[in-house]
Structures are given as structure tokens and as C-alpha cells.
N, C-alpha and C positions, 0 to 999 in steps of 0.2 A: 524835298529840297536839300535838307541838311545831309541826307545820304549821298546825294550827287556831289555836294561840296566836299564831303569826306573822301569820296573816291578820287576826286581831282587832287586833293591834298596828299592822299596816300601815294599815288603815282608820282606826283610832282616832287614831293619831299624825298622819297626813297631813291628814285632815279636821279633827281637833281643833286642830292648829296654825293652820289656815286660819281657823277660827272665832275662836280666841283672839286672833289678830292683827287682828281686826275685819272679816274677810271675810264677805260675805253668802251663806250657804249656800243660800238660796232660789234664787239665780241658777243655781247648779250643779244643784240638784235639779230645777228647771224644765226645764233643757236636757238633763239626763241621759237621759231615756227615748228621745228621737228621735236623740240623738247615739249612744247605745248601739245603737240599731236599725241605724244606718248602719255603725258600726265593727264591732260584733259580727256583724251580718249579712254584711258583706263578708268578715270573717275566716273565718266558717263556710263561706261559699261558696267562698272560695279554698282552704280546707282540703279541701273535697269535690272540687274540680277537680283538685288536685295529688296526691291519694292514692287508692289502691285501697280497695275495701270492706273487705278484710282488715285493712288498716292502720287504717282508720276505726274498726272494731269493737275492734281491739286498743288503740287510744288511749283509747276509752271505758272499757275495762276497766283500763287503766293508771292512771286517776285513783284507783282504789281502792288501788293500791300506793303512790301518793304519800302517802296518809294512813295506810295500814296497814303500810307498810314492807316489807322483803324477805319473800318467800314462805317461805324456808327458815329455820327457827329452830335454836337450839343442839341441841335433841333430834333434829332431822331429820338433822343432820350425823353425830351418833352412830349413828343408824339406818343411814345410808348406809354408814358405815365398817363397821358390823356386817354389813350385807348383803354388801358386797364381801369381807369376811373369810370369810364362809360359802362364797361362790362360789369364791374362790381356794383355800380350804382343801379343798373338795370336789374341785376339779380336781387339786390336788396329791396328795391322799391316795387318791382313788378313780378318778382318770383321767377322760379326756374323755367316755367313754360315760356315766358317772354324771351328768355335767353336761348332757348333751344334752336330757333331758326338761325341765329347768328353763328352758333358754334357748329351746327351741322352743315351749313353752307356758307362758310366765311367769305367766299368770293362773291356771294350775292348779298352779303350783309351790309346794311347801311352804316353800321358802326365801323367795321373793318375797312370798308371802301374809302373812308376818310383819310386813311394812312397808307397810301400806295407803296411806299418803300418798305414798310413792315410787311405788307401783303406779299411782296416778292420773296421774302425770307420764309421758306417752307418750314424750317424747324421752329421759328418763332411762332408762326401761326398754329402749327400742329401742337406745339408745347402748350400754348394757351388753351386751345380748344380741347385737347385731351384732358387737361387738368380740370377745366370747368365741367367737362362731361363726367368725370369721376365724381365731382360734387353733386351733379344732378342725379347721380345714381345712389345718392344717400351715403357716399363715402365722405363723411364729414369730420372724421378724426384728423385734426391738423397734423399730427405727428405721422400718420400713415401717408397722407398726401405729400407732406414734406419729404418723407423718405423715398416715395415713388418719384418725385421730381428730382431729387438728388441723384438717383440712379440714372435718370435720363440725361441729366447735365454731365455726369461723369462720363457716360458713353460718348456724348457729343464732344466733350472736351478732349477725350482721348483721340477720337477720330480727327478733330480739327488740328491737333498738335502733331499729327503724323508727318506732314510735309516738313515742318521745322526740324523734327528729330531726324528725318531722312537726310536733310541738308547738313545737319550737324555731323552726321556719320561720314558724309563726304569730306567735310572739313577735317575730321579726325584722321582720315586716310590719306589726304593729300601729301603730308610730309613724307610718308613711306613711299608713295608713288613717285615723289620727286627723287628719292634715293634710287628707286628702280631705274628711272631715266638716267640718273648720274652714273650708275653702274654700267649701263649699256654704253654710255659715252666713254667710260674708262676702258671697257672691252674693245671698243673701236680704236681708242688711242694705243692700247697695247698691241693691236694688230699692225700698227704703223710705227713701231718702236725705232725703226731705222731712219725715220725722218729727222731732219735737223731740229735743234732745241726750240727755235721760234715757231715751227709748225706744231711740235708737240705741246708747247705752251698754249697755243690757240685751241688745240683740241681738248686739253685738260680744262681750260677755262670754260669752253663750251659745255663740257660734261658737268661742271659744277653749277652751271646755270640751271640744270634740272633740280638740284637740291634747293637752290635759292627759290625757284618758282614754286616748288611744292610747299615750302614753309611760308613764303610770301602770300600765296593764294589762300592757304588754310587760315592763317591768323590775321591777315590784312583784309580779306575780301569775303570768302565763303563763310567762315566762322561768324563774323559780325552780321552778315546777312541772315544766317540761321537764328542768331540771337534776336535780331530785330523782328523776324517773322514770328518767333515765339512770343515776344512781348506784345505785338499787335494782336495776335490770336488771343492772348490772355485778356487784353483790354476789351476786345469784342465779346469775349465770353461773359463779361460782367453785365452785358445787355440782357442775357437770359437769366442771370441771377436776380435781376430786378423783378422779372416776372414771378419768380418763385417767392421773393420777399412780399410782394403785393398780394398775391393770391393766398399765401399762408396767413398773412395779417388779416385778410378778409375772412378766412375760415375761423379765426379767433374771435370773430364778432365785431371787428372794428368797422366804423363807417368808411365809405369809399374814400373820402378826403384824408382820413387818417391812414388808410392802407397805402395810398400813393405817396403820402409823406414819408412813411417808413421805407418805401421803395426808393424815394429820392435820396435817402441816405446811402444807398448802395451804388449810386452813379459815380463814376470816376471823377475826381476833383476837377480835372481840366474841362469836363463837359457838364458838370453838375449845375442845374438851374437853382437860383436862390428860391427861398420860400415864396417871396412875392412874385417872382417870375412864373413859378408853377401855378400859383393862385390865379394870376392873370390869365394864363393859358387855359386853365380849367373854366374860368368864368366866361370865356369867349366861345366855348363849345356850344353849338346850337342844341336845343332840347331835343331828345329823341322822341319821335312821335309814336 
């Protein structure tokens, strides 16, 4: 919502100030289509040249996150802590054998099936199951497990940030592409040097629209979108950090309740449940048969 308000303010205040100060918006509007074709077309082409299809598709999907915000909401963090509580409690009270059926077939698990949104996130499910599987294979050194999880998180984080970095690269290139469009406009103007001054003035003004659009789009629109996409990805990444915190705490021999309390401390402040809220959520979980 704030992003839409920001875009409206961006266009309204920039072009509004130009009109109020006596600028002729007709010159801008007349030049904008072909200038945008040159700048936007070159930006899209450069984006396609420099990125894989996977990154291109992910960037397209990332625009929804720019406006929609983080994927994981406050209720999802409570669900994650509840899921980890059930898994660690089962492992602690019933042993490794009781847990194997849940981590080998999570889609048929009575524990995982209680949290359908988490189930749809393949990395979260695989991250949990792979780590618990390492524990069942007697890899019980907390430092080894933590190191292995850290490497998985780094890999996932690097891949998740690729769309934001790709969009930031486009923003960095837009001012230069605006200059390219402006130079083409100047070349066109020089080819009509015999025209009267009022015609030449319009042509030069149209050429300068290219420089304006390149800088305007880079620092007013595309750059901020890339920054927002990166911030949302960072916040969503903390969801997986909680998994690491809880499972490592469990490996250190803590009770399930203590492990999830340690994980609660890693929840972003805007979505963090209070101690009492988490305790209430855990107390309402039906006993696992």
C-alpha cells in the first residue's frame, strides 16, 4: 500500500512541480513514447542478456513481493515454532524411530499436515527434514550441524537475493541508457540544423527527456523497488534462521519449550509473538498420538 502511495507521490510531485513552474508538459509527453522505447527496451534487453531464465522469472515474481510485503506473517512464525516444538518434543520423548516416518514422508505426516502454508515451502520442509535426518544418523555435534545448516542458508540466501541484485543492476544502468537516448535525440536534432529555432528547441527538449527519464526511473522507481525487494527477501530469510536456532538449541540438550523460546528471539520484531502468546499457541496443540 505504501509503495503505491509512494509511486503516486513520485509522479505527482515531480511532474506537478514542472507544470507549476511553467514547464510545458506537452514536450515531455510527445517525446516520452520513443524515449521510453529506447531506454526501456535497452534496459530489458540488457537484463535478459545478463541473467538466466530462472532469475528473470524470479524477478517477475518478486514484483508482487515489493507491493505485498514479506511472505511470512506473524501467524506463520507461530506456526513454525509450533511445528518445531512438536518435532523436537517427539524426538525427545519418543525417540528417533518415532520421528522417522514424519521426516521421510513429510507430506503424509500428521505433524507437518497441520501447517499447510509451511508445507508449500519446499526449502523450509527440506531444511527441517534434512537436518533432523542428520541427527538421526548420529551426527549430534551441534557445531557440525550448525555449520552444515549455515552453508545451506547461505546458498539459499544467495539464490533468493539474485532477483534484487539483477534489478539493482538495471537501476544502475538506466542513467547511462538515458544518455544514449539523449545522444540519439541530439544526432536527430543536428540533422535538422536548418530548421527554425522554435523547432530546434522542441527537438533539443525532447532529447533531454531521455536523460531525465533515465535518472528519474533509476533513482525514483527501479532502484527503490530493488531495495524493497532485497529488504523483503532479507526478512523472509529470517524464517529459516529460526529453524536453525531451534534445532541447534535442541541439539544442545534443551527441552522443546526452551528450544522454541530461543527460536522466538530470532523472529522479526514486527511479527514476534510474546512469550504468553507462544505459550498459549503451544498449549492448544493437540497431543500427538
